[in-house]
N, C-alpha and C positions, 0 to 999 in steps of 0.2 A: 678171648679174642676181641680185637677191636678193628673195625674196618672204616677207612675214610679215604677220600680221593687224595692222591699224591700232590695235587695242586692246591689243596685246601689249607686254610689257616690252621685248622685243627691238627692236620698232619705236621705242619711246620712247628707247631707248639710242642707236639709229642717228641719230635726229633731234637728240638732245642733242649727240652727237659732231659731226654736220654743222654745227649752229648755232654750236658753240664755234669750230670751225675757220674758219667764215665771218667771225667777229668777232675772230679772233686770227691775223693774217696770218703772223707769224713761225712759229707752231706749224704752220700749214697748209703753209708752205714746207718745214719740217723733215719733215713727214709725207710730202710729195711726194718729197723727196730719199731718205728712208728706203725708200719703196716701190720707187723705181727701182733702188736698190742691191740690195734684196732680190730683186727680180724677176730681176736679172742672176744673182745668186748661186744662187737656187733656181728657175731657169727650168723645171725638170722635176719639182719637188716642191712642190705647192701647200700641203700640210700644213706643211712646214717654213717656207714663206713666211709662212703665217698665224701660226705659233708665234713666228717671229722678230719680228713686228711687235706682238705682243700686249702686251708691256710698255709700249710707247709708247701704244697705244690705252688701256690701263688708266690710265696717267698722265693722259692728256687727259681721260678721263671723270671722273677725280677732280677735276681742275681745273674742269671744266664744272659739276660738282655744287656746288663752292664758289661759282662765279659765280652759279648759280641761287639759292643760299641768300642771297648778298649782295644780289641784286636783290629777293628777298622781304623782306629787312630794310631795303631802301631805300638800299643802298650798291652801288657798281659800280666794278670795276677795269678795265673795258674801255677 
């Protein structure tokens, strides 16, 4: 469970990430596979698990920001 204020930047980041994965099935699958692999590798170390997936999350958030900008400009790659 994760709790944050609906007006917070963290909440908006989570929604951006979620919405991007919902509309990009291949990236969602890659994220799922990565999480399963990391869960096995770091089953007793939550911090290492989080750190190990951070590069992927950052990359997805960057792609999501590009998508948002393209939508605002009237273009879409989805």
